[in-house]
C-alpha positions in Angstrom: 193.6 72.4 -93.8 192.5 68.7 -93.6 193.3 65.6 -92.2 192.4 61.8 -92.1 191.6 59.7 -88.7 192.9 56.1 -88.5 190.8 54.3 -85.9 193.2 51.9 -84.0 191.1 50.8 -81.1 190.4 47.1 -82.5 194.0 46.8 -82.2 196.1 49.1 -80.0 192.9 49.8 -78.1 192.4 46.3 -77.0 196.0 44.8 -76.8 196.7 46.0 -73.3 193.2 45.2 -71.6 192.5 43.2 -68.8 189.6 41.6 -70.2 190.2 39.7 -73.5 187.4 40.1 -76.0 186.6 37.2 -78.2 187.0 37.8 -82.2 183.3 38.1 -82.9 183.2 40.8 -80.5 186.3 42.7 -81.9 184.6 42.3 -85.2 181.3 43.5 -83.7 183.5 46.8 -82.7 184.7 47.4 -86.0 181.3 47.0 -87.5 180.1 49.6 -85.2 182.9 51.9 -85.7 182.5 51.8 -89.6 178.6 52.5 -89.3 179.6 55.8 -87.5 181.5 56.8 -90.8 185.2 56.2 -89.8 186.9 55.2 -93.2 190.0 53.6 -92.1 190.3 51.1 -89.3 193.2 48.9 -87.9 191.5 45.9 -86.9 193.9 43.3 -85.9 197.5 42.3 -85.0 199.3 39.4 -86.3 201.2 38.4 -83.5 201.8 35.3 -81.4 199.1 34.6 -79.4 200.9 33.8 -76.4 202.7 37.2 -76.6 199.4 39.5 -77.0 196.6 36.9 -76.1 194.2 39.9 -76.4 195.0 39.7 -80.4 194.4 36.0 -80.7 192.3 35.0 -83.4 193.1 37.8 -86.0 192.2 35.5 -88.9 188.9 35.0 -87.4 188.2 39.0 -86.8 189.1 39.6 -90.6 187.2 36.9 -92.1 183.7 38.3 -90.1 184.5 41.9 -91.8 182.0 42.8 -94.6 183.8 45.0 -97.4 182.5 48.6 -97.4 183.0 51.0 -100.4 185.6 53.6 -99.2 186.5 51.8 -96.2 190.2 50.5 -95.8 190.8 47.7 -93.0 194.5 47.3 -92.1 196.6 45.0 -89.7 199.7 45.0 -88.0 202.4 42.7 -88.6 205.6 42.5 -86.4 207.7 40.5 -89.0 207.6 38.7 -92.1 205.6 35.6 -90.9 203.2 37.9 -89.5 202.7 39.6 -92.9 202.2 36.3 -94.6 199.2 35.7 -92.0 198.0 39.1 -93.1 198.3 38.7 -96.6 196.5 35.4 -96.5 193.4 37.2 -94.9 193.1 39.5 -98.0 193.5 42.8 -96.0 194.8 45.7 -98.5 197.0 47.6 -95.9 199.6 46.2 -93.7 201.1 48.2 -90.8 204.8 47.8 -89.6 206.8 49.1 -86.6 210.3 50.1 -86.3 211.4 51.4 -83.0 213.8 54.5 -83.0 215.9 52.8 -79.9 217.2 49.2 -80.3 216.2 48.3 -76.3 212.5 49.0 -77.1 212.9 47.2 -80.5 214.1 44.1 -78.4 211.4 44.0 -75.9 208.5 44.9 -78.7 209.6 42.8 -81.5 212.6 40.8 -80.5 214.8 43.0 -83.2 217.4 46.2 -83.0 216.1 49.4 -84.6 218.7 48.2 -88.0 217.2 44.8 -88.3 213.4 46.3 -88.1 214.4 48.6 -90.9 215.7 45.7 -93.2 212.3 43.9 -92.7 210.7 46.8 -93.2 212.1 47.2 -96.7 211.3 43.7 -97.3 207.9 43.7 -96.1 207.5 46.9 -97.9 208.4 45.1 -101.3 206.3 42.3 -100.9 203.5 44.2 -100.0 203.7 46.3 -103.2 204.3 43.3 -105.4 201.1 41.9 -103.9 199.1 45.0 -104.6 198.9 46.0 -101.1 199.9 49.3 -99.1 202.5 49.4 -96.7 202.7 52.0 -93.8 205.5 52.0 -91.3 205.2 53.5 -87.8 208.5 54.8 -86.0 207.8 53.6 -82.2 209.0 55.6 -79.4 209.8 58.6 -81.4 209.4 61.2 -79.0 210.9 59.2 -75.7 211.6 55.6 -74.7 210.9 53.8 -71.4 214.2 52.4 -71.3 216.7 54.6 -73.2 215.1 57.9 -72.3 214.9 60.8 -74.8 215.1 60.4 -78.5 217.2 62.6 -80.7 214.7 64.0 -83.3 217.7 63.8 -85.8 217.7 59.9 -85.3 213.6 59.8 -86.1 214.2 61.8 -89.2 217.2 60.1 -90.3 214.9 56.7 -90.0 211.8 58.5 -91.8 214.4 59.4 -94.8 215.4 55.6 -94.8 211.8 54.6 -95.0 210.6 57.2 -97.6 213.6 55.7 -99.7 212.4 52.2 -99.4 208.8 53.4 -100.8 206.8 53.5 -98.0 203.1 54.7 -98.3 202.8 56.4 -95.2 205.2 57.3 -92.2 203.7 57.6 -88.7 205.7 58.9 -86.1 204.5 57.5 -82.6 204.8 59.0 -79.2 204.3 55.3 -77.9 204.3 56.1 -74.0 202.8 59.9 -74.1 205.8 61.9 -73.5 205.8 64.2 -76.5 204.9 68.4 -76.4 203.6 70.1 -79.3 207.0 71.3 -80.3 208.2 68.0 -80.8 205.7 67.2 -82.9 206.2 70.1 -85.2 210.0 69.1 -85.6 209.2 65.6 -86.4 206.1 66.2 -88.6 207.5 69.4 -90.7 210.7 67.3 -91.1 208.9 64.3 -92.7 206.5 66.2 -94.9 207.6 66.2 -98.2 209.8 63.3 -98.3 206.9 61.5 -100.3 205.1 59.1 -98.0 201.9 60.5 -96.4 202.7 61.7 -92.8 200.8 60.2 -89.7 201.0 60.8 -86.2 200.1 58.4 -83.6 199.6 59.8 -79.9 198.9 58.6 -76.4 197.7 61.0 -73.6 199.6 59.4 -70.7 200.6 63.2 -69.5 197.6 64.8 -71.1 199.4 66.3 -73.9 197.7 64.3 -76.5 195.1 66.9 -77.9 197.7 69.7 -77.9 200.0 67.3 -79.6 197.5 66.3 -82.2 196.4 70.2 -82.9 200.0 70.8 -83.5 200.1 67.9 -85.9 197.1 69.3 -87.8 198.9 72.6 -88.3 202.2 71.2 -89.0 200.9 69.5 -92.2 200.2 65.8 -91.0 197.8 63.9 -93.3 196.6 61.3 -90.7 195.7 60.8 -86.8 195.9 57.4 -85.4 193.0 57.8 -82.4 191.2 54.8 -80.4 187.4 55.0 -79.5 186.8 55.9 -75.9 190.8 56.7 -75.5 191.5 53.0 -74.9 194.9 51.8 -75.6 198.4 50.9 -74.2 201.4 49.0 -75.2 202.2 45.7 -73.2 205.9 46.3 -73.7 205.9 49.8 -72.6 205.9 50.2 -69.0 202.9 53.0 -67.7 202.0 53.5 -71.4 198.0 54.6 -71.2 195.5 55.1 -73.9 195.5 56.9 -77.1 193.7 60.0 -77.8 190.1 59.5 -77.7 188.6 59.1 -81.3 185.2 61.1 -80.2 187.2 63.5 -78.2 189.5 64.3 -81.3 186.6 64.1 -84.0 184.9 66.9 -81.6 188.2 69.1 -81.6 188.9 68.5 -85.7 185.0 69.7 -86.4 185.2 72.8 -84.1 188.5 73.5 -86.1 186.5 73.4 -89.1 187.8 70.2 -90.4 185.3 67.7 -92.2 185.6 64.4 -90.8 182.4 62.6 -92.1 181.9 61.0 -88.7 178.4 61.0 -86.8 179.6 61.8 -83.3 176.3 60.8 -81.4 177.0 57.6 -83.1 180.9 57.2 -82.1 179.8 57.9 -78.5 177.4 55.6 -78.5 180.2 53.0 -79.4 182.5 54.3 -76.7 179.7 53.5 -74.0 179.0 49.9 -75.5 182.9 49.3 -75.2 182.9 50.4 -71.7 180.3 47.8 -71.0 182.4 44.8 -72.8 185.4 45.8 -71.1 183.9 46.4 -67.6 185.7 49.5 -66.9 185.7 53.4 -67.7 187.5 54.6 -70.6 189.5 57.8 -70.2 187.9 59.5 -73.2 186.0 62.3 -71.6 183.3 63.2 -74.8 181.3 60.2 -74.4 180.7 61.5 -70.6 180.3 64.9 -71.0 178.3 64.6 -74.6 178.7 67.1 -77.6 178.1 70.9 -77.5 175.4 72.2 -78.2 
């Protein structure tokens, strides 16, 4: 039983914060996180600054990063223009998002689900032609703030179409933190075996995030997204709170016998540093309680 961690703090963790961090500070966050042993980090979003000012200067963030052996830096693109910006930076992996509901898709990326699926296929094809991995997230896969409950059959149908488009990883996302373990098992088990790796992106809005992470581990997921300190939230999803905290997740996984390669003490120090930069207490618990023993 094993699973990888994708650290999304520098992107999802910061995109909804009241205090906007400069590109050099965001690059310093990436450096500190990489020093802990994390090997897959989502470092930027190539979105219009007027829509998400917290992500302004994505190119500057990437230009500051030093390549490291065995470390993958990825970025989020909301459309083909965003992909072009990402490709110009040399990042080796693109992340794209397809909404499971039309209304969330319109508000988040100004596109319906069908429009996003078509764009995903185009971006995947371009990325592969460029020698780049392409991962696609199915957002609001567990529930939508505007349309309510989402039929798991719809999510699995989208997963099948994305697998057919050749994506390298399909991520099912509990964007607003409404999911429970039963739903996680259904979506992960229904996506595993279609070809791509399977990831799960969880928010801890209703305190089910870590139970869901454990369910994903048991169901055979390949990757779990998390954010240092539990920072996070979506500017276009009302009441969405932070991602599951990376340090809390590492504690859980290692207690279950999953080797993460992460220095937990160093990661706790990064969470404390980020609290200082953001000027607020982050919701993660381990960086306050400390590891045991």
